ZAKEZA-134314 format. One record per residue (C-alpha): residue in one letter; x, y, z. Coordinates in nm, 4 decimals, always signed. Example, Ala and Ser with C-alpha at 12.3 -4.5 7.8 and 13.67 -1.06 7.14 Angstrom:
! ZAKEZA-134314
{type->A | x->+1.2300 | y->-0.4500 | z->+0.7800} .
{type->S | x->+1.3670 | y->-0.1060 | z->+0.7140} .
END
This chain:
! ZAKEZA-134314
{type->M | x->+1.5233 | y->+1.9464 | z->-1.4933} .
{type->L | x->+1.3985 | y->+1.6083 | z->-1.6161} .
{type->I | x->+1.1572 | y->+1.5658 | z->-1.3267} .
{type->F | x->+0.9731 | y->+1.8856 | z->-1.4251} .
{type->N | x->+0.9650 | y->+1.8071 | z->-1.7987} .
{type->L | x->+0.7365 | y->+1.5070 | z->-1.8443} .
{type->S | x->+0.7314 | y->+1.5077 | z->-2.2258} .
{type->F | x->+0.9468 | y->+1.1936 | z->-2.2402} .
{type->L | x->+0.6711 | y->+0.9901 | z->-2.0661} .
{type->P | x->+0.3836 | y->+0.8086 | z->-2.2427} .
{type->K | x->+0.0876 | y->+1.0311 | z->-2.3262} .
{type->V | x->-0.1536 | y->+0.9951 | z->-2.0374} .
{type->E | x->-0.3014 | y->+1.2577 | z->-1.8085} .
{type->K | x->-0.0451 | y->+1.4917 | z->-1.6541} .
{type->V | x->-0.2040 | y->+1.4520 | z->-1.3128} .
{type->T | x->-0.1392 | y->+1.0771 | z->-1.3334} .
{type->W | x->+0.2349 | y->+1.1358 | z->-1.3720} .
{type->D | x->+0.2498 | y->+1.3972 | z->-1.0962} .
{type->V | x->+0.0635 | y->+1.1730 | z->-0.8534} .
{type->T | x->+0.2808 | y->+0.8747 | z->-0.9474} .
{type->I | x->+0.6058 | y->+1.0715 | z->-0.9034} .
{type->V | x->+0.5076 | y->+1.2018 | z->-0.5594} .
{type->H | x->+0.3940 | y->+0.8514 | z->-0.4602} .
{type->F | x->+0.7306 | y->+0.7152 | z->-0.5780} .
{type->F | x->+0.9310 | y->+0.9547 | z->-0.3609} .
{type->L | x->+0.7049 | y->+0.8924 | z->-0.0609} .
{type->M | x->+0.7606 | y->+0.5183 | z->-0.0947} .
{type->F | x->+1.1308 | y->+0.5657 | z->-0.1655} .
{type->G | x->+1.1796 | y->+0.7566 | z->+0.1599} .
{type->Y | x->+0.9772 | y->+0.4993 | z->+0.3521} .
{type->K | x->+1.1265 | y->+0.1865 | z->+0.1931} .
{type->L | x->+1.4770 | y->+0.2974 | z->+0.2809} .
{type->F | x->+1.4095 | y->+0.1247 | z->+0.6131} .
{type->S | x->+1.0666 | y->-0.0414 | z->+0.5961} .
{type->L | x->+1.2144 | y->-0.3609 | z->+0.4483} .
{type->Y | x->+1.3871 | y->-0.4225 | z->+0.7790} .
{type->F | x->+1.0806 | y->-0.3439 | z->+0.9887} .
{type->P | x->+0.9623 | y->-0.6995 | z->+1.0727} .
{type->L | x->+1.3238 | y->-0.8127 | z->+1.1223} .
{type->F | x->+1.3849 | y->-0.5057 | z->+1.3392} .
{type->L | x->+1.0830 | y->-0.5864 | z->+1.5564} .
{type->V | x->+1.1838 | y->-0.9479 | z->+1.6113} .
{type->A | x->+1.5449 | y->-0.8428 | z->+1.6792} .
{type->N | x->+1.4077 | y->-0.6131 | z->+1.9509} .
{type->N | x->+1.2343 | y->-0.9098 | z->+2.1171} .
{type->L | x->+0.8815 | y->-0.8424 | z->+1.9939} .
{type->S | x->+0.6723 | y->-1.1566 | z->+1.9526} .
{type->L | x->+0.4900 | y->-1.2468 | z->+1.6319} .
{type->H | x->+0.1704 | y->-1.1267 | z->+1.8005} .
{type->Q | x->+0.3331 | y->-0.7891 | z->+1.8667} .
{type->V | x->+0.4485 | y->-0.7722 | z->+1.5038} .
{type->G | x->+0.0827 | y->-0.8088 | z->+1.4101} .
{type->Y | x->-0.0123 | y->-0.5384 | z->+1.6625} .
{type->S | x->+0.2440 | y->-0.3013 | z->+1.5122} .
{type->Y | x->+0.0947 | y->-0.3340 | z->+1.1650} .
{type->L | x->-0.2554 | y->-0.3057 | z->+1.3123} .
{type->L | x->-0.1575 | y->+0.0240 | z->+1.4779} .
{type->I | x->-0.0350 | y->+0.1593 | z->+1.1452} .
{type->Y | x->-0.3226 | y->+0.0519 | z->+0.9236} .
{type->L | x->-0.6238 | y->+0.0752 | z->+1.1559} .
{type->P | x->-0.5694 | y->+0.4526 | z->+1.2098} .
{type->I | x->-0.5606 | y->+0.4856 | z->+0.8298} .
{type->A | x->-0.9127 | y->+0.3436 | z->+0.8161} .
{type->L | x->-1.0370 | y->+0.5471 | z->+1.1127} .
{type->F | x->-0.8868 | y->+0.8803 | z->+1.0030} .
{type->S | x->-0.9721 | y->+0.8487 | z->+0.6337} .
{type->P | x->-1.3320 | y->+0.9816 | z->+0.6747} .
{type->I | x->-1.1931 | y->+1.2834 | z->+0.8595} .
{type->A | x->-0.9387 | y->+1.3339 | z->+0.5807} .
{type->G | x->-1.2218 | y->+1.3065 | z->+0.3285} .
{type->Y | x->-1.4176 | y->+1.5739 | z->+0.5151} .
{type->L | x->-1.1122 | y->+1.8017 | z->+0.5266} .
{type->N | x->-1.0676 | y->+1.7588 | z->+0.1517} .
{type->H | x->-1.4060 | y->+1.9281 | z->+0.1099} .
{type->K | x->-1.2816 | y->+2.2297 | z->+0.3040} .
{type->I | x->-0.9175 | y->+2.2725 | z->+0.2021} .
{type->N | x->-0.7091 | y->+2.1982 | z->-0.1040} .
{type->P | x->-0.6373 | y->+1.8203 | z->-0.1030} .
{type->A | x->-0.2777 | y->+1.8929 | z->-0.1993} .
{type->F | x->-0.2279 | y->+2.0712 | z->+0.1345} .
{type->L | x->-0.3562 | y->+1.7696 | z->+0.3278} .
{type->A | x->-0.1300 | y->+1.5414 | z->+0.1223} .
{type->F | x->+0.1546 | y->+1.7831 | z->+0.2021} .
{type->S | x->+0.0911 | y->+1.7401 | z->+0.5759} .
{type->G | x->+0.0745 | y->+1.3621 | z->+0.5345} .
{type->I | x->+0.4133 | y->+1.3519 | z->+0.3622} .
{type->L | x->+0.5627 | y->+1.5665 | z->+0.6385} .
{type->G | x->+0.4125 | y->+1.3173 | z->+0.8865} .
{type->Y | x->+0.6202 | y->+1.0439 | z->+0.7238} .
{type->G | x->+0.9257 | y->+1.2607 | z->+0.7819} .
{type->I | x->+0.8340 | y->+1.3161 | z->+1.1468} .
{type->Y | x->+0.7912 | y->+0.9394 | z->+1.1836} .
{type->A | x->+1.1465 | y->+0.8867 | z->+1.0541} .
{type->L | x->+1.2641 | y->+1.1405 | z->+1.3107} .
{type->G | x->+1.0714 | y->+0.9590 | z->+1.5835} .
{type->M | x->+1.2419 | y->+0.6299 | z->+1.4986} .
{type->L | x->+1.5715 | y->+0.8023 | z->+1.5733} .
{type->L | x->+1.4587 | y->+0.8986 | z->+1.9210} .
{type->I | x->+1.2864 | y->+0.5902 | z->+2.0633} .
{type->S | x->+1.3336 | y->+0.2152 | z->+2.0915} .
{type->P | x->+1.0781 | y->-0.0566 | z->+2.1759} .
{type->E | x->+1.3439 | y->-0.2119 | z->+2.4012} .
{type->E | x->+1.3358 | y->+0.0795 | z->+2.6495} .
{type->G | x->+1.0888 | y->-0.0777 | z->+2.8910} .
{type->V | x->+0.7126 | y->-0.0285 | z->+2.9003} .
{type->W | x->+0.7246 | y->+0.3386 | z->+2.8036} .
{type->G | x->+0.9544 | y->+0.2594 | z->+2.5148} .
{type->I | x->+0.7092 | y->+0.0140 | z->+2.3598} .
{type->Y | x->+0.4134 | y->+0.2489 | z->+2.4174} .
{type->L | x->+0.5969 | y->+0.5380 | z->+2.2510} .
{type->F | x->+0.6902 | y->+0.3062 | z->+1.9690} .
{type->Y | x->+0.3246 | y->+0.2109 | z->+1.9218} .
{type->L | x->+0.2277 | y->+0.5790 | z->+1.9336} .
{type->W | x->+0.4605 | y->+0.6570 | z->+1.6439} .
{type->Q | x->+0.2988 | y->+0.3779 | z->+1.4422} .
{type->V | x->-0.0389 | y->+0.5487 | z->+1.4973} .
{type->L | x->+0.1129 | y->+0.8784 | z->+1.3788} .
{type->L | x->+0.2337 | y->+0.7050 | z->+1.0630} .
{type->G | x->-0.1166 | y->+0.5691 | z->+1.0044} .
{type->V | x->-0.2755 | y->+0.9132 | z->+1.0360} .
{type->S | x->-0.0156 | y->+1.0566 | z->+0.7970} .
{type->A | x->-0.0801 | y->+0.7802 | z->+0.5455} .
{type->A | x->-0.4563 | y->+0.8415 | z->+0.5663} .
{type->S | x->-0.4013 | y->+1.2110 | z->+0.4899} .
{type->F | x->-0.1830 | y->+1.1322 | z->+0.1910} .
{type->F | x->-0.3669 | y->+0.8424 | z->+0.0300} .
{type->T | x->-0.7184 | y->+0.9770 | z->+0.0802} .
{type->S | x->-0.6167 | y->+1.3079 | z->-0.0754} .
{type->F | x->-0.4274 | y->+1.1533 | z->-0.3667} .
{type->R | x->-0.6985 | y->+0.9057 | z->-0.4529} .
{type->G | x->-0.9475 | y->+1.1913 | z->-0.4350} .
{type->I | x->-0.7341 | y->+1.4038 | z->-0.6677} .
{type->L | x->-0.7133 | y->+1.1219 | z->-0.9236} .
{type->M | x->-1.0820 | y->+1.0383 | z->-0.8976} .
{type->G | x->-1.1724 | y->+1.4048 | z->-0.9356} .
{type->F | x->-1.0292 | y->+1.4175 | z->-1.2870} .
{type->P | x->-1.1920 | y->+1.2858 | z->-1.6065} .
{type->L | x->-0.9463 | y->+0.9996 | z->-1.6502} .
{type->E | x->-0.9606 | y->+0.8304 | z->-1.9887} .
{type->K | x->-0.8942 | y->+0.4867 | z->-1.8366} .
{type->P | x->-0.9118 | y->+0.4846 | z->-1.4552} .
{type->D | x->-0.7743 | y->+0.1282 | z->-1.4235} .
{type->R | x->-0.4648 | y->+0.2316 | z->-1.6207} .
{type->A | x->-0.4200 | y->+0.5550 | z->-1.4214} .
{type->F | x->-0.4328 | y->+0.3675 | z->-1.0923} .
{type->G | x->-0.2036 | y->+0.1065 | z->-1.2418} .
{type->W | x->+0.0635 | y->+0.3757 | z->-1.2687} .
{type->F | x->-0.0174 | y->+0.4899 | z->-0.9152} .
{type->Y | x->+0.0197 | y->+0.1379 | z->-0.7736} .
{type->S | x->+0.3358 | y->+0.0691 | z->-0.9728} .
{type->A | x->+0.5268 | y->+0.3461 | z->-0.7911} .
{type->P | x->+0.6086 | y->+0.1333 | z->-0.4818} .
{type->F | x->+0.7689 | y->-0.1322 | z->-0.7046} .
{type->Y | x->+0.9991 | y->+0.1256 | z->-0.8627} .
{type->A | x->+1.0913 | y->+0.2564 | z->-0.5182} .
{type->A | x->+1.1507 | y->-0.0947 | z->-0.3834} .
{type->A | x->+1.3919 | y->-0.1636 | z->-0.6688} .
{type->I | x->+1.6315 | y->+0.1040 | z->-0.5442} .
{type->A | x->+1.5514 | y->+0.2108 | z->-0.1873} .
{type->P | x->+1.6500 | y->-0.1107 | z->-0.0013} .
{type->V | x->+1.9962 | y->-0.1085 | z->-0.1581} .
{type->V | x->+2.0468 | y->+0.2603 | z->-0.0803} .
{type->G | x->+1.9182 | y->+0.2004 | z->+0.2720} .
{type->A | x->+2.1570 | y->-0.0891 | z->+0.3247} .
{type->L | x->+2.4530 | y->+0.1238 | z->+0.2149} .
{type->L | x->+2.3488 | y->+0.4052 | z->+0.4475} .
{type->I | x->+2.3085 | y->+0.1679 | z->+0.7417} .
{type->W | x->+2.6449 | y->+0.0082 | z->+0.6710} .
{type->Q | x->+2.8184 | y->+0.3460 | z->+0.6509} .
{type->F | x->+2.6341 | y->+0.5516 | z->+0.9139} .
{type->G | x->+2.4068 | y->+0.3152 | z->+1.1063} .
{type->F | x->+2.0303 | y->+0.3608 | z->+1.1267} .
{type->I | x->+2.0742 | y->+0.7308 | z->+1.2045} .
{type->G | x->+2.1935 | y->+0.7801 | z->+0.8465} .
{type->V | x->+1.8977 | y->+0.6077 | z->+0.6819} .
{type->F | x->+1.6432 | y->+0.7898 | z->+0.8978} .
{type->V | x->+1.8041 | y->+1.1298 | z->+0.8317} .
{type->V | x->+1.8007 | y->+1.0715 | z->+0.4555} .
{type->S | x->+1.4393 | y->+0.9561 | z->+0.4754} .
{type->L | x->+1.3481 | y->+1.2739 | z->+0.6621} .
{type->I | x->+1.5174 | y->+1.4917 | z->+0.3968} .
{type->I | x->+1.3439 | y->+1.3096 | z->+0.1089} .
{type->H | x->+1.0002 | y->+1.3513 | z->+0.2673} .
{type->F | x->+1.0631 | y->+1.7205 | z->+0.3345} .
{type->F | x->+1.1474 | y->+1.7996 | z->-0.0284} .
{type->N | x->+0.8751 | y->+1.5689 | z->-0.1626} .
{type->A | x->+0.6129 | y->+1.7516 | z->+0.0440} .
{type->F | x->+0.6956 | y->+2.0840 | z->-0.1231} .
{type->F | x->+0.7221 | y->+1.9200 | z->-0.4661} .
{type->C | x->+0.3680 | y->+1.7904 | z->-0.4076} .
{type->L | x->+0.2414 | y->+2.1430 | z->-0.3430} .
{type->F | x->+0.4240 | y->+2.2809 | z->-0.6458} .
{type->R | x->+0.2895 | y->+2.0217 | z->-0.8916} .
{type->L | x->-0.0563 | y->+1.9500 | z->-0.7520} .
{type->G | x->-0.1611 | y->+2.2588 | z->-0.5555} .
{type->K | x->-0.3343 | y->+2.4189 | z->-0.8531} .
{type->P | x->-0.4813 | y->+2.1062 | z->-1.0209} .
{type->A | x->-0.6288 | y->+1.9849 | z->-0.6913} .
{type->K | x->-0.8442 | y->+2.2994 | z->-0.6720} .
{type->T | x->-1.0679 | y->+2.1518 | z->-0.9406} .
{type->L | x->-1.2267 | y->+1.9287 | z->-0.6754} .
{type->V | x->-1.5658 | y->+2.0573 | z->-0.5631} .
{type->D | x->-1.7252 | y->+2.0821 | z->-0.2187} .
{type->F | x->-2.0594 | y->+1.9038 | z->-0.2441} .
{type->G | x->-2.1912 | y->+2.0589 | z->+0.0746} .
{type->F | x->-2.0849 | y->+1.8049 | z->+0.3335} .
{type->N | x->-2.0356 | y->+1.9347 | z->+0.6850} .
{type->L | x->-1.8918 | y->+1.7996 | z->+1.0048} .
{type->S | x->-2.2285 | y->+1.6831 | z->+1.1373} .
{type->S | x->-2.2693 | y->+1.4508 | z->+0.8375} .
{type->L | x->-1.9183 | y->+1.3079 | z->+0.8661} .
{type->K | x->-2.0320 | y->+0.9861 | z->+1.0348} .
{type->N | x->-2.2744 | y->+0.9184 | z->+0.7486} .
{type->S | x->-2.0574 | y->+1.0142 | z->+0.4506} .
{type->V | x->-1.8894 | y->+0.6766 | z->+0.4062} .
{type->L | x->-2.2203 | y->+0.4877 | z->+0.4402} .
{type->M | x->-2.3807 | y->+0.7259 | z->+0.1916} .
{type->S | x->-2.0976 | y->+0.6649 | z->-0.0507} .
{type->L | x->-2.1252 | y->+0.2876 | z->-0.0113} .
{type->K | x->-2.4943 | y->+0.3160 | z->-0.1029} .
{type->R | x->-2.3974 | y->+0.5169 | z->-0.4106} .
{type->V | x->-2.1552 | y->+0.2405 | z->-0.5087} .
{type->G | x->-2.4516 | y->+0.0010 | z->-0.4827} .
{type->G | x->-2.5448 | y->-0.3069 | z->-0.6800} .
{type->K | x->-2.5002 | y->-0.6772 | z->-0.6112} .
{type->K | x->-2.2338 | y->-0.7127 | z->-0.8800} .
{type->V | x->-2.0267 | y->-0.4214 | z->-0.7496} .
{type->I | x->-2.0448 | y->-0.5438 | z->-0.3902} .
{type->A | x->-1.9320 | y->-0.8910 | z->-0.5019} .
{type->L | x->-1.6341 | y->-0.7382 | z->-0.6824} .
{type->L | x->-1.5423 | y->-0.5298 | z->-0.3771} .
{type->V | x->-1.5610 | y->-0.8400 | z->-0.1558} .
{type->S | x->-1.3286 | y->-1.0254 | z->-0.3908} .
{type->S | x->-1.0800 | y->-0.7382 | z->-0.4058} .
{type->S | x->-1.0996 | y->-0.6950 | z->-0.0259} .
{type->A | x->-0.9971 | y->-1.0576 | z->+0.0158} .
{type->V | x->-0.6845 | y->-0.9741 | z->-0.1852} .
{type->L | x->-0.6153 | y->-0.6892 | z->+0.0560} .
{type->L | x->-0.6572 | y->-0.9175 | z->+0.3589} .
{type->V | x->-0.4088 | y->-1.1662 | z->+0.2183} .
{type->S | x->-0.1672 | y->-0.8822 | z->+0.1387} .
{type->G | x->-0.1589 | y->-0.8192 | z->+0.5155} .
{type->F | x->-0.0404 | y->-1.1787 | z->+0.5634} .
{type->Y | x->+0.2333 | y->-1.1245 | z->+0.3078} .
{type->G | x->+0.3505 | y->-0.7739 | z->+0.4014} .
{type->A | x->+0.3924 | y->-0.8401 | z->+0.7721} .
{type->F | x->+0.5460 | y->-1.1865 | z->+0.7650} .
{type->F | x->+0.7037 | y->-1.2715 | z->+0.4299} .
{type->V | x->+1.0564 | y->-1.1595 | z->+0.5236} .
{type->L | x->+1.0227 | y->-1.3500 | z->+0.8519} .
{type->F | x->+0.9160 | y->-1.6544 | z->+0.6475} .
{type->L | x->+1.2352 | y->-1.6228 | z->+0.4429} .
{type->E | x->+1.4478 | y->-1.5814 | z->+0.7546} .
{type->Q | x->+1.2903 | y->-1.8228 | z->+1.0019} .
{type->E | x->+1.1388 | y->-2.0886 | z->+0.7754} .
{type->L | x->+1.3883 | y->-2.0943 | z->+0.4868} .
{type->G | x->+1.6953 | y->-1.9842 | z->+0.6823} .
{type->W | x->+1.7899 | y->-1.7011 | z->+0.4480} .
{type->T | x->+2.0410 | y->-1.4455 | z->+0.5738} .
{type->E | x->+1.9475 | y->-1.0782 | z->+0.6000} .
{type->N | x->+2.1841 | y->-0.9984 | z->+0.3115} .
{type->L | x->+2.0137 | y->-1.2591 | z->+0.0920} .
{type->I | x->+1.6707 | y->-1.1208 | z->+0.1870} .
{type->L | x->+1.7883 | y->-0.7698 | z->+0.0992} .
{type->A | x->+1.9192 | y->-0.8922 | z->-0.2369} .
{type->F | x->+1.5930 | y->-1.0752 | z->-0.3082} .
{type->V | x->+1.3725 | y->-0.7732 | z->-0.2384} .
{type->A | x->+1.5923 | y->-0.5409 | z->-0.4455} .
{type->V | x->+1.6286 | y->-0.7813 | z->-0.7411} .
{type->S | x->+1.2635 | y->-0.8901 | z->-0.7424} .
{type->S | x->+1.1356 | y->-0.5329 | z->-0.7375} .
{type->L | x->+1.3847 | y->-0.4220 | z->-1.0036} .
{type->L | x->+1.2931 | y->-0.7068 | z->-1.2384} .
{type->F | x->+0.9221 | y->-0.6546 | z->-1.1774} .
{type->T | x->+0.9437 | y->-0.2987 | z->-1.3134} .
{type->P | x->+0.9101 | y->-0.3990 | z->-1.6833} .
{type->I | x->+0.6455 | y->-0.6562 | z->-1.5856} .
{type->S | x->+0.4442 | y->-0.3801 | z->-1.4160} .
{type->L | x->+0.4400 | y->-0.1876 | z->-1.7454} .
{type->W | x->+0.2921 | y->-0.4942 | z->-1.9146} .
{type->V | x->+0.0321 | y->-0.5194 | z->-1.6357} .
{type->I | x->-0.0650 | y->-0.1545 | z->-1.6904} .
{type->K | x->-0.1211 | y->-0.2155 | z->-2.0635} .
{type->R | x->-0.3213 | y->-0.5280 | z->-1.9824} .
{type->L | x->-0.5401 | y->-0.3334 | z->-1.7390} .
{type->G | x->-0.6498 | y->-0.1043 | z->-2.0213} .
{type->R | x->-0.7564 | y->-0.3932 | z->-2.2444} .
{type->K | x->-0.9835 | y->-0.5815 | z->-2.0041} .
{type->T | x->-1.2964 | y->-0.4883 | z->-1.8117} .
{type->T | x->-1.2791 | y->-0.3981 | z->-1.4443} .
{type->S | x->-1.4654 | y->-0.7171 | z->-1.3491} .
{type->E | x->-1.2167 | y->-0.9311 | z->-1.5406} .
{type->N | x->-0.9213 | y->-0.7499 | z->-1.3811} .
{type->I | x->-1.0502 | y->-0.7925 | z->-1.0239} .
{type->L | x->-1.1457 | y->-1.1591 | z->-1.0608} .
{type->Q | x->-0.8397 | y->-1.2609 | z->-1.2608} .
{type->G | x->-0.6142 | y->-1.0675 | z->-1.0240} .
{type->G | x->-0.7651 | y->-1.2535 | z->-0.7278} .
{type->V | x->-0.7175 | y->-1.5926 | z->-0.8944} .
{type->I | x->-0.3553 | y->-1.5197 | z->-0.9888} .
{type->A | x->-0.2741 | y->-1.3868 | z->-0.6400} .
{type->G | x->-0.4403 | y->-1.6888 | z->-0.4774} .
{type->I | x->-0.2505 | y->-1.9436 | z->-0.6845} .
{type->F | x->+0.0893 | y->-1.7867 | z->-0.6247} .
{type->M | x->+0.0320 | y->-1.7160 | z->-0.2550} .
{type->A | x->-0.0421 | y->-2.0878 | z->-0.2076} .
{type->L | x->+0.2724 | y->-2.1751 | z->-0.4046} .
{type->F | x->+0.4894 | y->-1.9971 | z->-0.1463} .
{type->G | x->+0.3787 | y->-2.2588 | z->+0.1057} .
{type->V | x->+0.3606 | y->-2.5585 | z->-0.1298} .
{type->L | x->+0.7060 | y->-2.4995 | z->-0.2762} .
{type->A | x->+0.8733 | y->-2.4025 | z->+0.0538} .
{type->P | x->+1.0876 | y->-2.7216 | z->+0.0703} .
{type->I | x->+1.2480 | y->-2.6374 | z->-0.2672} .
{type->L | x->+1.2098 | y->-2.2581 | z->-0.2632} .
{type->N | x->+1.5465 | y->-2.1232 | z->-0.3780} .
{type->F | x->+1.6200 | y->-1.7683 | z->-0.4954} .
{type->F | x->+1.5120 | y->-1.8276 | z->-0.8569} .
{type->I | x->+1.1880 | y->-2.0128 | z->-0.7767} .
{type->A | x->+1.0979 | y->-1.7508 | z->-0.5159} .
{type->L | x->+1.1428 | y->-1.4813 | z->-0.7840} .
{type->M | x->+0.8989 | y->-1.6563 | z->-1.0180} .
{type->V | x->+0.6387 | y->-1.6934 | z->-0.7427} .
{type->F | x->+0.6910 | y->-1.3315 | z->-0.6375} .
{type->F | x->+0.6227 | y->-1.2116 | z->-0.9927} .
{type->G | x->+0.2983 | y->-1.4066 | z->-1.0090} .
{type->K | x->+0.1823 | y->-1.2829 | z->-0.6692} .
{type->S | x->+0.2678 | y->-0.9225 | z->-0.7556} .
{type->I | x->+0.0847 | y->-0.9380 | z->-1.0906} .
{type->G | x->-0.2257 | y->-1.0599 | z->-0.9092} .
{type->F | x->-0.2079 | y->-0.7990 | z->-0.6334} .
{type->M | x->-0.1405 | y->-0.5101 | z->-0.8721} .
{type->T | x->-0.4182 | y->-0.6139 | z->-1.1124} .
{type->A | x->-0.6844 | y->-0.6532 | z->-0.8443} .
{type->N | x->-0.5881 | y->-0.3362 | z->-0.6544} .
{type->S | x->-0.5752 | y->-0.1146 | z->-0.9628} .
{type->A | x->-0.9112 | y->-0.2429 | z->-1.0864} .
{type->R | x->-1.0707 | y->-0.1910 | z->-0.7439} .
{type->S | x->-0.9660 | y->+0.1738 | z->-0.7445} .
{type->G | x->-1.0872 | y->+0.2098 | z->-1.1038} .
{type->L | x->-1.4244 | y->+0.0591 | z->-1.0072} .
{type->I | x->-1.4724 | y->+0.2968 | z->-0.7154} .
{type->S | x->-1.3584 | y->+0.5881 | z->-0.9316} .
{type->R | x->-1.6273 | y->+0.5121 | z->-1.1892} .
{type->R | x->-1.9060 | y->+0.4543 | z->-0.9385} .
{type->L | x->-1.8261 | y->+0.7703 | z->-0.7403} .
{type->K | x->-1.7033 | y->+0.9970 | z->-1.0177} .
{type->D | x->-1.9207 | y->+1.2822 | z->-0.8846} .
{type->Y | x->-1.7981 | y->+1.2286 | z->-0.5272} .
{type->P | x->-1.4185 | y->+1.1937 | z->-0.5596} .
{type->E | x->-1.3395 | y->+1.2739 | z->-0.1945} .
{type->E | x->-1.5752 | y->+1.0017 | z->-0.0714} .
{type->G | x->-1.4343 | y->+0.7673 | z->-0.3328} .
{type->G | x->-1.0863 | y->+0.8415 | z->-0.2011} .
{type->V | x->-1.2036 | y->+0.7705 | z->+0.1546} .
{type->I | x->-1.3523 | y->+0.4319 | z->+0.0680} .
{type->D | x->-1.0532 | y->+0.3348 | z->-0.1451} .
{type->T | x->-0.8229 | y->+0.4202 | z->+0.1454} .
{type->I | x->-1.0300 | y->+0.2477 | z->+0.4143} .
{type->L | x->-1.0527 | y->-0.0857 | z->+0.2317} .
{type->P | x->-0.6740 | y->-0.1431 | z->+0.1922} .
{type->A | x->-0.6079 | y->-0.0186 | z->+0.5452} .
{type->L | x->-0.8600 | y->-0.2550 | z->+0.7043} .
{type->G | x->-0.7398 | y->-0.5419 | z->+0.4876} .
{type->V | x->-0.3739 | y->-0.5056 | z->+0.5861} .
{type->A | x->-0.4551 | y->-0.4211 | z->+0.9504} .
{type->F | x->-0.6666 | y->-0.7276 | z->+1.0159} .
{type->G | x->-0.4712 | y->-0.9481 | z->+0.7773} .
{type->S | x->-0.1490 | y->-0.8896 | z->+0.9716} .
{type->L | x->-0.3262 | y->-0.9291 | z->+1.3067} .
{type->I | x->-0.4926 | y->-1.2563 | z->+1.2042} .
{type->A | x->-0.1699 | y->-1.3897 | z->+1.0546} .
{type->G | x->+0.0180 | y->-1.3130 | z->+1.3770} .
{type->F | x->-0.2104 | y->-1.5547 | z->+1.5626} .
{type->L | x->-0.2424 | y->-1.8178 | z->+1.2874} .
{type->I | x->+0.1331 | y->-1.8603 | z->+1.2422} .
{type->G | x->+0.1578 | y->-1.9981 | z->+1.5949} .
{type->I | x->-0.1050 | y->-2.2601 | z->+1.5068} .
{type->F | x->-0.0291 | y->-2.3521 | z->+1.1451} .
{type->G | x->+0.3225 | y->-2.2229 | z->+1.0771} .
{type->F | x->+0.4365 | y->-2.0112 | z->+0.7832} .
{type->N | x->+0.3941 | y->-2.2683 | z->+0.5070} .
{type->L | x->+0.0362 | y->-2.3676 | z->+0.5847} .
{type->L | x->-0.0549 | y->-2.0017 | z->+0.6451} .
{type->F | x->+0.0340 | y->-1.9095 | z->+0.2843} .
{type->I | x->-0.1488 | y->-2.2166 | z->+0.1504} .
{type->I | x->-0.4613 | y->-2.1269 | z->+0.3505} .
{type->A | x->-0.4365 | y->-1.7656 | z->+0.2272} .
{type->G | x->-0.4178 | y->-1.8807 | z->-0.1353} .
{type->F | x->-0.7172 | y->-2.1146 | z->-0.1122} .
{type->F | x->-0.9137 | y->-1.8493 | z->+0.0783} .
{type->L | x->-0.8615 | y->-1.6101 | z->-0.2145} .
{type->L | x->-0.9634 | y->-1.8681 | z->-0.4734} .
{type->L | x->-1.2764 | y->-1.9604 | z->-0.2776} .
{type->T | x->-1.3733 | y->-1.5938 | z->-0.2359} .
{type->V | x->-1.3388 | y->-1.5278 | z->-0.6092} .
{type->L | x->-1.5450 | y->-1.8379 | z->-0.6884} .
{type->I | x->-1.8263 | y->-1.7270 | z->-0.4544} .
{type->S | x->-1.8119 | y->-1.3703 | z->-0.5919} .
{type->K | x->-1.8556 | y->-1.4968 | z->-0.9487} .
{type->I | x->-2.1888 | y->-1.6530 | z->-0.8465} .
{type->F | x->-2.3276 | y->-1.3045 | z->-0.7788} .
{type->I | x->-2.1852 | y->-1.1399 | z->-1.0924} .
END
């Protein structure tokens, strides 16, 4: 089978391809329905504040559970913990079949509980996978993580269209059942491909009593004024990504008046066309230093995030595509370089590196979506994106002072 024979792929580390493939199928199963998530919440009478809460309850547990996942990766094969995380995504899809936030108080509480379960599952997966990557002697860590972060774009190019067809033919029960099946098979594929390689990770003697200190110890190992400045800059990108992820489709629907079918087409087309661009970004990541990638990624993301708000009065399908490409190049560049930076600084402590590199995105998206939920009511969508863009540019400028 083609998926087991990777000789047709460019010559990089085998573990990079295996991790990228598993990440692709995880995102494919999730993005079958995640595109509709903000629209689904609003359609079920949740306020913009509650949309922010929903994202907070997904991403905050990722940050809180990641140290525990890092500890477990010292004691068991990381591939097994990733396996359980992927199955958790499948259980989440099953849970969405069984509950509705419209079913009174208990319905909304159960709905929130399933979001927490998804967060814990994501922490198990991403902490383990980042640890597996960081535990290998990667030739170019920025490039390896570039492949890892490109997987969601490939999934988003196909999954929303497949999901729409399933919903049209079978209703949401069809899309959730298919998602469950994909996650089930992907979990066992993960064990098959990564169970043995993941055993190369070493237990450095951490125990449960030192769990509360492990992340702080790792942050000290990262150390250095320059590194901290780069992490602050890349964290600002993550915060702004929370603004975008939670509310961009609502911006298209409520501010620009796009139909759900047009939004679906935009997400599918933009992700599909970004696929060759992502390959160019990966090559570019290997040519520049990590500092250049983080700072330039932040500048690019800031400019194009602001353009969403500035160009809103004339933002048609084509212009939105161009702005989306710029924003995505910036996000992908900064995120890949951040993971590469942490990988280098904590090369002897890959589990702790995986923990930190999972906590930072989770906190960024969690608080970014929560903050945006409140700011939209004050500033509106357009000004929110402009503020986000200038915030990124200002953060990068201040970070450069310390580098």
